[in-house]
C-alpha positions in Angstrom: 17.6 -8.2 -0.7 17.0 -11.6 0.9 12.8 -12.7 1.1 12.3 -12.2 5.3 13.7 -8.8 4.4 10.8 -8.2 1.3 8.2 -10.3 2.9 9.1 -7.5 6.3 8.7 -4.5 3.4 5.2 -5.9 2.1 4.0 -6.5 5.9 5.3 -2.3 6.7 2.9 -1.5 3.8 -0.2 -3.6 4.7 -0.8 -1.2 7.6 -0.6 2.0 5.5 -2.5 0.1 2.7 -5.6 -0.7 5.8 -5.3 2.8 7.7 -5.0 4.7 4.5 -7.5 3.2 2.4 -9.6 4.1 5.4 -8.7 7.8 5.5 -9.2 8.0 1.7 -12.3 7.0 1.8 -13.5 9.1 4.8 -12.6 12.1 2.3 -13.4 11.3 -0.3 -16.2 8.6 0.3 -15.8 6.4 -3.0 -14.2 3.0 -3.5 -12.8 4.2 -6.5 -10.4 6.8 -5.0 -9.5 4.3 -2.4 -8.6 1.7 -5.2 -6.2 3.9 -7.2 -4.9 4.8 -3.6 -3.9 1.1 -3.0 -2.8 0.8 -6.9 -0.2 3.3 -6.1 1.1 2.0 -2.8 1.4 -1.9 -4.4 3.0 0.0 -7.3 5.6 1.7 -4.5 6.1 -1.4 -2.8 7.1 -3.1 -5.7 9.3 -0.7 -6.2 11.2 -0.6 -3.5 11.4 -4.6 -3.4 12.9 -4.4 -7.0 15.8 -2.6 -6.0 
């Protein structure tokens, strides 16, 4: 996988991180759950990029 495609995937996962973080905070009301969500999304993005 070339570098522009990897950067595109990272940008593509940045939008769900921002919007999804707001949704998670709305439902749970705590930044701890938002942090867990962000870490899981980051791990998923790294898994996609490494393949």
